[in-house]
N, C-alpha and C positions, 0 to 999 in steps of 0.2 A: 444553460442546459443543465438538466439534473443529473447526466451520467459523468459531465467535466465537474461539477461539484462534488460528487461521489468520490471520484478518483481522487480529487485532492484530499477530502476527509481520509480515506484510507491510506495515502501517503502519510499524512501527519501522523495520524493513528502508527503506522509503522514505524516512523520515527520517534515515538513517544512522546509528541506533542498533543495531547487527548482534549485540551480545550480548543485548539485551532481546528482540530479534527469534528469536535461539537460542532463548532460554527458551521464548517462545509456542508456537515451532514445536514443540519438545519437548513440550509440554503436548497440543498437537494429536495428536503420534504417540503419545502414550500412550493417547489416546480412540480414535483410529483407527489402529491400526499397520501398515494394510495400504495406506494412501493413500500412492501413489508420489508426488504433486506434493508433500507434506509433507517428504518425505526430501530432492527436489529443491530446495525452497526453503532449508530449512537447511544443504544443500551451498553454497549461494551465500552463505550468510550466514558460514559457517567461511569458505568461500575470501576474503571481503571482510575478515577478521581476518588473513589468512595462514596460518589454521590448515587446511593442505592434506592432512595425513593424515586429519583428522575430516571434511573434504570430500570426500576419495576413499571413504571408507567410505559417506557416507550417498548417493555418485553411484552406488556399487557396488548399494548397496540400491535404488536408483530403477530401475535399469537390469533388477536381477533382479525388482522386482515388473511393472516394464513394460516389456518388452524392445523393442516396437516403437514406443518414445516417442522423437522425436530429441533432445528437450531432455535427454533423461536422458545421454544422449552427450556433450552440449555441456558439461554438468557434470562429466562423466568427464573429458573431454579438459581442462579448465581447473584440475581438481585435478592431474593429471598433469602439467600445464605448469608450474604452480606447485611441483612437487616436481623439477623439471627432466628429468623422465621423458618426454624429446621423443617416443621410438619409439612409448612407449605412447600418449601424447594424440594422435599422427596416427592412431593404430590407431582409437581413439575417434572421432576427428571424422569418419573416413571412414566408419565403422560409419552414425553418425549421419546421414551423407549417402546412406546405402543406402535410408534410410527415408523422408529429405525433401531431394530432391537440390537445392532451390532455397532451402534455409534459410541465411540471411545470416551467421547467429552463428555456425554451422558452418563455412562457407566461409573467415570470417574468421579464427577459431581454428586451422583447418587451416593458413592462410597462414602462421600465427605461428608455429604448432609446428615447421613445415618451415623456416622461417626459421632458427629458433633451434637445429634439428638440424644446418643446415647449416653454422653458424658454428661456427668452430675453438672448441674448449672447451678449449684449452691456456691458459696465461697471459694474460690479457686484456691488449692493449698500451694499454688506457687505465686500468689499473688504478691506477697512480701518480697520475692526476689525480683520482682519487675518495676519495684515503686521507686519513685525519684532518682535523682542524680547519681546514685550507688551504683545502677544497672550499668550506666554507660562507664563508668569507671571501672568495673569489672571487666567488661567487654574490652576496653581498651587496654588493660594491663595483661590480659590474656593474651599469647602469641597466635594461639590458635583463632581467636574471634577478631584480633585485631583489623587484619585485611577485610574482614566483610564489613566494616565501618565505612569502606569507600564505595560499598555496593548500596546504590540508592534503594532497591527494591527489597533489600535487607533492612535497611534502616527505616524505611515504609511499614513492614511487617512489624519490627520490634517497636514501632511507634504506635501501630494498632493493639498490639498486645499490653503495652502500658497503659493505653487509655481504658481496655476492658480485657483482663487476664483470662476471661472466657475465649477470646479470640485465639489464644495458644492451640485450640482443638483444632483451628481451620490450617494452622502452618506447620503442624507435628511432621507432616511428610517432606518437608524441606529440610535436609540434613544440616542446612546451616543453624537453622533454629532450635534443633535438636543439640547442637554442640553448643549453642550460646547457652541455653537450658543446662547443660553439664556445667559450665564454666560459672553460672552463677549459683549452681547448688555444690561447685566444688566435687564432681561427681564425673568420671571419665566414661561417656556412653561409647559403646561399640559401634562403629560406622556400618552401615548394612553391607553385603557383599556385593551386591548390584549396582554400587554407586561409584565405581571409577569411572570418572569421565574422560575415558581413553579410546582411541581410534586407531585403526592400522592404516599405514605402517608404523611403527611406533620404534622408539629409540633403541638402536643396535646395542646389544650386550647388555640391557636391562635385564635385571633377575628378579624374581617375587621376593616379596620381603619374608624374612624368615618367621616362623610361627613363634610367637611368644612363649616365654620359658615355662613348662609343665610343674606342676606341684605334684611333688612325690605323695603317692599314696599312703596312708597308714593303715595297719592291721587292724585298727579299730574299729572301722566302719566298713564294711563291705559294700554297701550302696555307693559310697563314695568313690570307692576304687573301679566298679563297674563303669561309672560314670566318666572317669577319668580317661579309662580306656577305649570308650565310646569316642571321646573328644579327641584322643590321640589319633585314633582311625580317620576321623573326619579332617582333622588339620593334616593328617599325612596324604589324603585324596585330594585336599585342597591344593597343597602345593606342589601335588603331580601333576594337577589341573594345570595350574599357572605355567608350570615347565612345557606342557603341551601347547599351551597357548604362546610363549615365547618361540617354541619351536614352528608353530603354523606362521607367526608374525615373519619370523625369518625364511620361512620357505616363500611367503607371499612376495616380499620383497625381492628375491629370486625368480619371480613368475612362475614357480613351480607350483601352481595353482591345487593341482589333485593332493599333492603332500601336504599343503596347506588345511585342505578340506580334511584330511583324516586327521591331522593332530587336533585342530578346532572339534571335530566329532568325539574323538578320545577325551578333550577336556569335559566335552558336556555330558559324557557318560559317567565321567568320574566324580563332578562337582556342578550340579544343577541349581546352584543359588547365586551364579554370577552371569548375567544376561550378556555380557560384552564377549564371551565364547561365541554365542548366537550370532549376534551382529556383527561379527569378524569372519563368521562364515558365510554370512549373506552378502558381505562386502566380497569375498571371494567369486560367488556366484555371480554377483554383478559385474564384475570385471569378466568372467567368462560368457556372459551373455546368457546364463542359465536363469532368467528372469523370472520365471515361476518359482523355482526352489528360491530365489531369494525374496520373494513375496513371501514365501511361508515362512522361512526363516524369521522374518520381520515381524509377521503376525503373532510366530510365537513368541518372541522376545518382549512384544508388547505385553502379551497376555502374561508370561511370567512375571515381566515387571513389575505388573499390578499386583500380583499376588505376593511378590516381595517388598512391594511399596519401595521400589527402587529409587535411585534418582531420577529425576525428572527429566535431566540431560540425555541419559541413556534411553529413556523410552522416546524422547524427541528424535534421537538418533536414529532408531529402528524405524520411526515413520519416515522419516527424511528420505533413509533408504528404500523403502518401499516405496515411496514418491518416484524416485529415480527410475527404480525399475520400471513403475508403470509408465512413465514418459518415454522410457525405451522401445516398449512395447505398444505406443500409440500409432496409430495409423491413419485415423479421422479425427475431428475435432471433437465429437464426444468422448473419444478415448482419453481425452487430455482431462476430463471432468473429475474421473475418481485421483487423478494424479493430483491435481488441484486441491481437491478435499484434503487428501492424505498430508499435502505440505501445511494445510490450513491446522489440520490437528497437531502438527508437529510444533507450529507456533504457539498454540494453546499450551503446548509442557513447555517450551522454551523457545523464546525470540530469538533465535540465531541467525545472524547476518547471511549465513551460507543458504540456509534455509529459505529466507526472504528472497534471496536471489533466485534460487531455483523457481519458486512459486510465481515470482515475476515473469521471469523467461517461459515458463509453462503457460499463463495466462495469454501472454504475447503469441507464442506458437497456435494456441487453441484461437485466438484472433486471426490470426493471419490465413489459418488453414480455413476455416468459416468462410474466409474472402474466396479463398481459391475454390471453395467447393461451391459457393453462391454463384461464382463467375459464370455470366451465360450472356454473350454480345447479342445474341438474337431477341433473348428475353427482354434486354436492356432496351434495345429499338423498339420493341412492342411497347414498353411502358413509356418511352420517350414520345412515342406517336398519340398514345392516350395523353398524356400530359399537354400535347400540343391542340389537341382536340377540347380540352377542359380551359386551354388558355383563350382559345378563340371565343368562347362561350363566356368568357370572363370569370369563370369557377377557377378563382387563382389558387384557393388552398388545397382544391383537388388535383390541381395541375401539378403544386407543387409536391404532393403525395406520391405523383406518378414518376415527377423526376428524381425525386429521391430515389424510389426502388429501381431506376435505370441507372442511376450513380451506383447503386448498391451492386448491381449485377456486371456493371461494367466500369470500374472507377476512373477507369483511363479516358471516357468519352466526353471530350471538352466541350460538346454541341449540349449534355445535359445540364452541364453546369452554366452555361450562357443562358439556356431557356429559364433554369430556376434563378437564375440573378435577374431576369425580366419581372417574374411574377415577384420576388421580394420587392422591387422596385415598386410595383403598380400597389403592393399591400404598404408601402410608406418604410417597409424594414430595411433600411439603408446598409445597417453595418452588415448585415448577413449578406445582401445582394452584391456589396462590394467583396467580401470574401469569395462568393462564388465566381465573381468576374475576374480576379486575380488568379483563382485557381485555374480558370478556363484558359487565361493568358500562359499561365504556367506550362500547361499541357500542350498547346498549340500555340508559340508566339507569331506564327503568321496569320493567324484567324483575325481578320479585321472586326469582325462582330463583337470579341472580348473587350478591345479598346472601345467600340461606341457604347457596350453596356458599362464600363468601368467609369468612361467620362461622362457619360449621363448620371450616373449615380453622384459623381464627385459635385458635378453641376449643381445637382438639386440639393446637395449639402451645401452649397454655396462657397465651394472650395475652388473658386474660376481658376486660380493659377495651376494648381494640380491637375483639374480635367483639361486645362490647354496642352500640359504636357504630355497628358495620357493621349489625347486626341493626335497631337507632333508624332508620337512614338508608332503610332496605327499608321500615319501615312507612309512611313518608311517602307511599310510591308505593302499597303494598297495606296499608290499616291493619287489615283483618281478617285478614291470612295467618297461618295458624296455626303453621307452620313458623318463622316470624320471633317469633312470640310466645313461643313454646316455647323459642326459642334465648335469648331476653332472660331467661326465668326462669332457666334453667341458668347463665347468665353470674353472675345475682344471687346465686344460691345459691351460687358458688364465691367469688365475692369478698367475701360475709357470712362464710363459713369462714374466708377467712384472716383478715378483721377479729376473729373470735372466737378465732382461733389454732387451729382444729379441723383445722389440716392435719398432716401428718406431719413431722418434721425433715427428712427427705430432699427433701420436696416444698417446704418452705420455703427449704430451702438452695438448689434450683433455682431458684425463683421469683426471691429475692433476687441470684441470680447473674445472671438474665436482666435484671432490673429495672436493674442496674447498667451495663449496657450501652444503657439508653434515654437519649436526650439529655435529653430532658423530666425524667427523674429525677435526671440529672447536674447539671442547672440549679436544681431544686429545692435540691438537698443542698448546693450551692457557694453558694448564695444568704445573704450574711449574715444578712438579715431573718428568712428561715426557718430559719435555725442556732437564733436566739434563740428562735423560735418554739417550735422542737421542745423548746429546754432549758427555757423556760417549763413546758410542758406536764407536764416531769419534776418542777421543782422548783416552778413558782407557780402552783397551780390557777387562781386568780383572774386572774392575767395570761392566761393559757390561755384562760379563759370569753371575755374581751375580744376574743382573736386571733378565736377562732370565729367572731365576729359578722361578721367581714370575709368576703364570698362567695369573692374569689379565694384568700384563705389556705384557707378550708375545702375549696375544691377541689383545691388542692397537698395538703394533709394526707391526703384521701380516695384520692389518687392515690398516696401513700406506703403507705397502709394495703392498698389493692389490691395495690401490687406486694408487699408481705410486708415492707416496711422497717420500719413500726411497727404495733404493734397496740394496739387499742382494748379495755379488758377492763371 
């Protein structure tokens, strides 16, 4: 099924196994070639492997199938950007924003494309810094960049920059790349203020870093003195803001939420270049159940973070917090959609396991709620009756459609599964029919019809021994059921034919091939004791008779006879 293949692809993508994700998305596309989401997902997987030509082809197919879907243009822009086709990327991102003006992923992509397009594409002045093995040696030698070499995504970015130094423009918003550039140029870059990867509650007693030593102004130039005065004032305000943040963290830990909000608000007023003050206040609102205020703060943090080009982890945290607030507010399955979209946006910023877990939980909650909202036993009965009418007319595909609707309306109705199993059997779809028959038995173990359905399917699949076991299990619940008794008789007849050798060579060959895939048969044939028993049967009749007195050995011999592996004459 396409949905199953898609789910496997999503799981592989989430774990970073993009090659496997592509395989599953391709399988899903083969089953549902007009599903635009599948092409979009495969485009993202190709882009993650830097296969931008393939990503572009899938992105184009996405927007062709769904021209008004903003995410398709996000995929298209990302593929063009990877191919350094900046003008085309800008066009794609703008087109997407026409459909969804507030889409953060599109805004961010457009900013990256415009930045890359504006940058000079002539020989990069930093090209020599990234050339040869010297780059890796410098990064290893520098204590500030050495830990980054253990991070696969950072290594991949540096490899891309080394291949084409112009790619540096694509990764400059990553603070690790900036720090690496500083190490290669022997220049100390100042980290952006919004880049602290911190969350509340924080370690107690932690104090803000002291401001760097200030240079004393000289009387020789007044402008420098004025600038120094401004810098001192800015540093003082930042230090005060960090102290307010610490006080807010302490109040948060004590569950004194109103005091915490007051301190975070003061910090924001003193210094508006650190979005952690805003996200911390949002966390307090979330804890207090003031979800609207939390969402407003998260939106503000994302917007301000974009302006400051803050660490992507901080932006992702704000989006995750917003998603959590939206989940808390959700009352219907539709209410979960904005939360799911927000979590997905957060994952495009930073693939955090906690965010991924929240996304999966939100998707499951949405699905469960959809089932509850769709539940209607009366409509389920009506759909099942319509299915019965189509079954009598031998219109089995139409009957399956109505039985499926009945199951959606009432997933606990064992009769709908039983009837759909009968349709699948008529259409020769034995695995699907067997699955439905087993579900029917699971829902109502005393329902004899479930056993006759399952036994009939196993009989048609020539699994006579399994069919016999199914019929016998059914008789425990309905000892006089004629269908079950007839089923047992048919199975015994077929098994006796195999014992006597009264089956065609083709059927014997087919039965033996199927048996060799049966784990129980494999275990019997690989058992040294049973191999000796089989040899004695052929060469030493007296010893064979002794073996037959053992019930366990006799059962195994019967299993091999039923499977057509050996014959008794």
